[in-house]
C-alpha positions as MATLAB code, in Angstrom:
seq = 'MKTRAFFSLVAAATLVVGLSACAPAAPKTPTGDGRLVGVALPTNASDRWVKDGDILKAQLDRAGYTVDIEYAADDIPTQVNQVSSMISKGAKVLIIAAIDGPALTEVLQTAASAKIPVIAYDRFIRDSANVDYYLTFDNFLVGQQQAWSVLNGLGLTKRDGTALAGAPVGPFTIELFAGSLNDDNAYFYFNGAMNVLQPFIDSGTLIVTSGETKIEQTATVRSDGTAAKKRLVDILSRDYPRGTTIDAILSPSDGITRGIVTALKGAGYSLATGWPIISGQDPDVDSVKAILAGEQYASIFKDTRQLAKIASKMAVTLLQGSKPEINDTTTYDNGKKVVPSFLLKPVTVVKSNVTSTLVDSGYMSKAQIAL';
ca = [
       7.082 -101.595   17.670;
       9.642 -104.178   17.226;
       6.906 -106.004   15.753;
       5.386 -103.228   13.417;
       3.774 -104.865   10.752;
       5.584 -104.017    7.921;
       2.953 -103.174    5.167;
       0.745 -101.107    7.589;
       3.996  -98.630    7.725;
       4.078  -99.108    3.788;
       0.550  -97.490    3.565;
       1.124  -95.071    6.104;
       4.244  -93.495    3.937;
       2.018  -93.407    1.070;
      -1.072  -92.106    2.887;
       0.976  -89.136    3.997;
       2.349  -87.904    0.471;
       0.897  -84.706   -0.343;
      -1.275  -84.544    2.585;
       1.157  -82.042    4.295;
       0.174  -79.717    1.759;
      -3.215  -79.584    3.046;
      -1.948  -79.301    6.830;
      -4.384  -76.522    9.157;
      -3.085  -73.450    9.188;
      -2.375  -72.237   13.080;
      -5.093  -69.461   14.121;
      -4.626  -65.785   13.059;
      -6.819  -64.255   15.115;
      -7.464  -64.504   19.369;
     -10.213  -66.460   19.880;
      -8.974  -67.882   22.940;
      -9.858  -67.221   26.998;
      -6.713  -67.541   28.656;
      -7.115  -71.087   29.476;
      -3.599  -73.051   30.119;
      -1.879  -74.969   27.310;
       0.920  -77.488   28.906;
       4.038  -78.231   26.759;
       6.572  -80.535   27.748;
       9.660  -80.815   25.425;
      12.959  -83.094   26.113;
      15.829  -80.371   26.095;
      16.557  -76.722   25.477;
      20.127  -77.898   24.560;
      19.224  -78.421   21.157;
      17.927  -75.471   18.560;
      15.360  -77.601   17.121;
      13.373  -78.103   20.439;
      13.977  -74.155   21.559;
      12.512  -73.390   17.781;
       9.791  -75.727   18.134;
       8.578  -74.514   21.754;
       9.317  -70.570   20.254;
       6.947  -71.479   17.637;
       4.295  -73.162   20.303;
       4.279  -70.121   22.433;
       3.990  -67.859   19.787;
       1.060  -69.648   17.899;
      -1.154  -70.152   21.335;
      -0.221  -67.121   22.838;
      -1.626  -65.288   19.302;
      -4.999  -67.485   19.933;
      -5.638  -66.045   23.394;
      -4.389  -69.201   25.060;
      -1.754  -69.025   28.113;
       0.977  -71.444   27.804;
       3.273  -73.556   30.458;
       6.514  -74.558   28.176;
       9.006  -76.510   30.272;
      12.212  -78.300   28.911;
      13.554  -81.217   30.701;
      17.156  -81.389   29.907;
      16.652  -85.021   28.810;
      15.652  -86.073   32.436;
      12.966  -88.324   32.683;
      11.535  -87.982   36.244;
      12.124  -84.070   35.473;
       9.320  -84.402   32.740;
       7.307  -86.318   34.970;
       7.337  -83.660   37.057;
       6.910  -80.761   34.794;
       3.613  -82.816   33.448;
       2.404  -83.176   37.246;
       2.881  -79.555   37.600;
       1.159  -78.759   34.915;
      -1.662  -80.644   35.620;
      -1.956  -79.129   38.615;
      -1.842  -75.691   37.436;
      -5.149  -76.070   35.205;
      -3.826  -77.235   32.097;
      -6.785  -77.850   29.594;
      -4.653  -79.829   26.665;
      -1.167  -80.978   27.389;
       0.987  -81.587   24.017;
       3.980  -83.703   25.069;
       7.513  -84.854   23.254;
       8.371  -87.606   25.619;
      11.698  -88.700   26.494;
      10.486  -91.793   27.412;
       7.173  -92.505   26.723;
       5.824  -95.410   29.266;
       7.267  -93.376   32.180;
       4.777  -91.232   31.918;
       2.180  -93.826   31.836;
       0.895  -92.590   35.735;
       0.817  -89.109   35.231;
      -1.347  -89.136   31.862;
      -3.961  -91.549   33.923;
      -3.729  -88.391   35.959;
      -4.968  -86.168   33.245;
      -7.313  -88.533   31.978;
      -8.799  -88.550   34.995;
      -9.093  -84.329   34.841;
     -10.155  -85.363   31.456;
      -7.511  -82.802   29.817;
      -6.801  -84.209   26.333;
      -3.008  -85.046   25.479;
      -1.238  -84.699   22.053;
       1.843  -86.485   21.623;
       4.724  -84.117   19.352;
       6.935  -85.766   17.240;
       7.572  -88.537   19.939;
       5.179  -91.275   20.091;
       4.200  -92.547   23.600;
       3.441  -96.289   24.070;
       1.397  -98.150   27.091;
      -0.744  -95.650   27.557;
      -4.758  -95.340   26.507;
      -4.550  -91.774   27.754;
      -3.170  -90.553   24.514;
      -5.808  -88.764   22.239;
      -3.449  -87.417   19.254;
      -0.112  -88.254   17.482;
       1.206  -85.381   15.641;
       5.000  -86.131   13.673;
       6.108  -86.857   10.615;
       5.962  -90.038    8.523;
       9.110  -91.747   10.098;
       9.468  -95.269    8.512;
       9.684  -92.721    5.592;
      12.578  -90.856    7.175;
      14.076  -94.202    7.909;
      13.961  -95.216    4.292;
      15.259  -91.303    3.194;
      18.406  -92.099    5.518;
      18.769  -95.242    3.395;
      18.310  -93.753    0.098;
      20.651  -91.153    0.581;
      23.343  -93.737    1.876;
      22.487  -95.740   -1.077;
      23.130  -92.400   -3.513;
      26.432  -91.383   -2.168;
      27.725  -94.753   -2.801;
      26.348  -94.296   -6.245;
      23.829  -97.093   -5.951;
      20.683  -95.677   -6.401;
      18.848  -91.930   -6.866;
      17.656  -89.798   -3.887;
      14.204  -91.636   -4.008;
      15.627  -95.023   -3.922;
      15.221  -95.656   -7.627;
      17.850  -97.844   -9.158;
      20.891  -95.895  -11.626;
      22.054  -97.873  -14.751;
      25.827  -98.785  -14.476;
      25.569  -99.068  -10.294;
      28.743 -100.453   -8.867;
      28.506 -103.626   -7.645;
      30.817 -103.173   -4.742;
      30.988 -104.740   -2.253;
      30.829 -101.428    0.556;
      31.399 -102.025    4.355;
      29.088 -100.137    6.135;
      27.725  -99.828    9.876;
      24.496  -98.992   11.044;
      23.866  -96.941   14.024;
      19.924  -96.547   15.419;
      18.541  -94.235   17.894;
      17.953  -94.960   21.724;
      15.538  -98.169   22.855;
      13.241  -95.792   25.024;
      12.320  -94.036   21.649;
       9.594  -95.238   20.155;
      10.431  -93.498   16.609;
      13.734  -95.040   16.774;
      12.268  -98.157   15.627;
      10.491  -96.629   13.034;
      13.518  -95.158   11.525;
      15.641  -98.422   11.632;
      12.773 -100.113   10.329;
      12.344  -98.098    7.415;
      15.905  -98.198    6.889;
      16.461 -101.689    6.919;
      13.396 -102.434    4.813;
      15.883 -100.487    2.128;
      19.230 -101.697    3.297;
      18.454 -105.522    3.858;
      18.075 -106.591    0.116;
      21.942 -105.034   -0.615;
      23.068 -106.472    2.587;
      21.859 -110.020    1.245;
      22.972 -109.771   -1.823;
      26.611 -108.556   -0.584;
      26.554 -105.560   -1.953;
      26.751 -103.780    1.411;
      28.923 -105.336    4.216;
      28.372 -104.933    7.673;
      32.046 -106.031    8.924;
      30.578 -105.733   12.816;
      27.955 -108.107   12.171;
      25.789 -105.520   14.048;
      22.540 -105.616   12.509;
      19.637 -105.583   14.938;
      18.750 -102.237   16.953;
      19.719 -103.609   19.870;
      22.923 -104.026   19.092;
      22.772 -100.730   17.238;
      21.207  -98.337   19.303;
      22.544  -94.876   21.250;
      21.226  -94.437   24.587;
      19.286  -90.879   24.125;
      20.895  -90.537   20.901;
      23.816  -89.005   22.378;
      26.985  -88.027   20.400;
      29.397  -89.199   23.074;
      27.905  -92.935   23.223;
      28.002  -92.675   19.568;
      31.339  -91.996   19.419;
      32.512  -94.651   21.790;
      30.582  -97.333   19.713;
      32.335  -96.360   16.457;
      35.736  -96.216   17.986;
      35.295  -99.832   19.353;
      34.161 -100.890   16.232;
      36.889  -99.217   14.444;
      39.595 -100.998   17.293;
      38.390 -104.065   16.421;
      37.007 -104.760   13.001;
      38.753 -102.670   10.560;
      42.771 -103.268   11.174;
      44.955 -101.261    9.290;
      44.250 -101.081    5.671;
      40.693 -101.032    5.754;
      38.042  -98.525    6.191;
      34.001  -97.983    6.004;
      32.511  -96.761    3.042;
      29.122  -95.636    4.299;
      27.592  -95.017    7.952;
      23.452  -95.096    8.420;
      23.436  -92.616   11.068;
      19.749  -91.412   12.297;
      20.285  -88.200   13.759;
      22.410  -85.393   13.419;
      23.424  -85.457   17.018;
      24.810  -88.461   16.605;
      26.421  -87.928   13.208;
      28.438  -85.384   15.341;
      30.010  -88.287   17.648;
      30.593  -90.283   14.321;
      32.529  -87.669   12.495;
      34.436  -87.264   15.487;
      35.337  -90.673   15.886;
      36.381  -90.958   12.209;
      38.955  -87.973   12.666;
      40.108  -89.373   15.505;
      40.738  -92.651   14.011;
      42.692  -90.421   11.071;
      40.098  -90.433    8.153;
      40.124  -87.749    6.080;
      37.854  -86.241    3.432;
      41.023  -86.287    1.183;
      41.298  -90.082    1.226;
      38.301  -92.565    2.131;
      35.896  -90.334    3.919;
      32.733  -92.568    4.527;
      29.186  -91.410    3.015;
      27.124  -90.216    6.268;
      23.213  -89.947    6.595;
      21.796  -87.662    9.754;
      18.338  -86.184   10.465;
      17.125  -82.518   12.229;
      20.029  -80.369   10.239;
      21.019  -77.202   12.521;
      23.674  -74.739   11.161;
      26.141  -77.057   12.420;
      24.635  -79.856   10.530;
      24.520  -78.094    7.592;
      27.787  -76.819    7.454;
      28.977  -80.425    7.972;
      26.838  -81.550    4.669;
      28.111  -78.090    2.721;
      31.840  -78.991    4.050;
      31.547  -82.803    2.776;
      31.841  -84.626    6.473;
      28.235  -85.545    5.956;
      26.228  -86.419    2.973;
      22.572  -85.900    3.880;
      20.104  -85.176    6.762;
      16.190  -85.795    6.755;
      14.694  -82.201    7.349;
      11.344  -82.075    9.057;
       9.932  -78.493    9.162;
       9.189  -78.466   12.361;
       7.687  -74.902   12.097;
       4.867  -76.776   10.660;
       4.696  -79.237   13.108;
       4.523  -76.667   15.733;
       2.189  -74.856   13.893;
      -0.272  -77.880   13.274;
       0.165  -78.993   17.261;
      -0.901  -75.200   17.966;
      -4.027  -75.977   15.657;
      -5.193  -78.853   17.243;
      -5.231  -77.699   20.550;
      -6.754  -74.825   20.102;
      -9.483  -77.038   18.251;
      -9.413  -79.209   21.303;
     -10.314  -76.428   23.769;
     -13.026  -75.117   21.575;
     -14.669  -78.408   22.035;
     -14.461  -79.559   18.322;
     -11.853  -83.057   17.035;
      -8.577  -81.954   15.082;
      -7.527  -83.284   11.575;
      -5.966  -86.358   11.340;
      -4.783  -88.237    8.582;
      -3.397  -91.815    9.457;
      -5.980  -94.083   11.904;
      -4.055  -97.405   11.222;
      -0.196  -97.233   11.849;
       0.455  -95.996   15.613;
      -0.970  -98.483   17.828;
       1.029  -98.346   21.017;
       0.102 -101.438   22.528;
      -2.722  -99.917   24.357;
      -4.916  -98.461   21.246;
      -4.201  -97.210   17.869;
      -3.638  -93.351   18.515;
      -5.117  -91.007   15.546;
      -2.173  -89.590   14.270;
      -1.214  -86.510   11.438;
       1.467  -87.586    9.644;
       3.793  -85.048    7.433;
       6.257  -85.746    4.879;
      10.177  -84.833    5.470;
      12.563  -84.097    3.213;
      15.918  -85.276    2.400;
      18.891  -82.633    2.374;
      22.381  -82.745    0.526;
      24.635  -80.133   -0.891;
      23.133  -79.565   -3.955;
      19.257  -78.717   -2.010;
      20.404  -76.857    1.309;
      19.831  -73.333   -0.551;
      16.528  -74.237   -2.042;
      15.307  -76.458    0.782;
      16.761  -74.922    4.052;
      17.427  -70.918    2.618;
      14.970  -70.248    0.188;
      12.350  -71.363    2.886;
      13.820  -69.214    5.272;
      14.109  -71.941    7.803;
      18.395  -70.515    8.151;
      20.161  -67.952    6.356;
      23.600  -67.672    3.880;
      25.080  -65.951    6.775;
      24.379  -68.801    9.341;
      25.600  -71.641    7.246;
      28.781  -70.030    5.589;
      31.829  -71.887    5.717;
];
């Protein structure tokens, strides 16, 4: 993934625009015969994955199939055992949001031997020829949107990356955070973000004071907020002596952002003076409140309700003996094959469009996010 061809990624970002509106609808009337669909999700400690599981189950139940949903508490051996158990129970399709894709190689071979198709759900699975389909959002675009949101907060560009007339010359200090190295999506997010930020770094408009600009330096184990907090505390104590501050922080997820916010508060940062512009992803109630309060500037919204509905439709289509709809056949090379994929388009959420994007769509209510 570290050597992904830039132009193929950009082509994928272009291809997906507008296609999400054509996404296949989930089945509305029972057509199934009770056959088992196995759904392996990483954790139920996140509202996001719980919602995904609920929708997947409801859609597949409605279509007339039996569903086995398991959450692995972000533990790799647990997820491997859960998938193995689903195969033993006779699952006819597997939907997997992997904690560590390569760790599933052996159990996916077992699935292939039993002729069980596998849908990688939102997290890419590398190093296996036994991944049949991938369903996700345009993750290179997610990274670009995160970077554009940071630049927008600094007054350098619009939210879509368009340059602003009279933008400040800087320089601005920035620190970079990436996701977990065992999450293939982390590379897409980081590469997309650096595609946007690198010209500003090269020109001196942005300065990474720590000097840490590679994904290996900026990665956050399991995207854990506590690990992100520790790294930022170390950076602040080492690279930002009294009187110097961070102007912006690239964060790939809201869980990491929460750790960042905690570290900043502990270092004496306040909203009244010098609070950095911070990005994120996968807004939940707490992160939306943080956006409204000014602690977090933006989050990238991936409407996982649509993701879960399309995954259900793909599973039903496979169970009916047909091939599911895809819209990308070039981008996602997992080292063994190019995995046919369906990509959805993410949306940048800032304070001004929280209501129109999240509340009006029914994703969350005004009461939930009231400060």
